[in-house]
C-alpha positions, 0 to 999 in steps of 0.5 A, spaced: 826 511 834 824 510 827 827 515 822 829 520 828 835 523 824 831 523 817 825 527 821 830 532 824 833 534 818 827 534 814 825 539 820 831 543 819 830 543 811 823 545 811 824 550 817 830 553 813 825 554 807 820 557 811 825 562 814 829 564 808 825 561 802 830 561 796 835 566 800 841 566 796 845 570 801 844 564 806 847 559 801 853 563 798 859 559 799 865 563 796 873 562 798 872 569 801 866 567 805 870 561 808 876 565 809 873 570 813 870 564 818 863 563 815 865 555 815 857 554 816 856 556 809 859 549 807 852 546 810 847 551 809 847 550 801 845 543 802 839 546 806 836 552 802 832 550 795 831 554 789 824 553 789 818 548 792 819 543 787 827 542 788 825 542 796 820 537 795 824 532 791 830 533 795 825 531 801 822 525 798 829 523 796 831 524 804 825 520 806 827 514 801 834 514 804 832 514 811 827 509 810 832 504 807 838 506 811 837 509 817 835 503 821 841 499 819 846 505 820 843 508 826 847 514 828 852 513 822 847 515 817 847 522 820 854 522 820 854 519 813 849 525 811 854 530 814 860 528 811 857 527 804 855 535 805 862 537 807 865 533 801 860 535 796 861 542 798 869 542 798 869 538 792 865 544 789 869 549 791 875 546 788 872 543 782 867 549 780 868 555 785 863 559 781 857 554 782 859 553 789 856 559 790 849 557 789 844 553 793 846 545 791 850 548 785 844 549 780 847 555 777 840 559 777 840 566 776 836 568 782 842 565 786 848 569 784 852 573 788 852 581 786 
């Protein structure tokens, strides 16, 4: 099936946007949250977007990557995306723990922890 992984991930991203909007609490990734067992936060920051233009630009980027690579890589495309999400999150926790607590590490004021 053409671009099944891409369309599934787009559905998750747009679904998260419909449910949470720019919900900072969903994406907060702090060492304390992870230590308390909330490991899902390593992925959630990649699914939450700070505004509509951020969402649409990321969706276009995903569609472009899906068109270029999904058919060639098959299931490995999804594995590559998931591995990349985890790697980016872990690197952000180590290199820039304050920006890791915000969606996609953008540092917007609307997404900071209280």
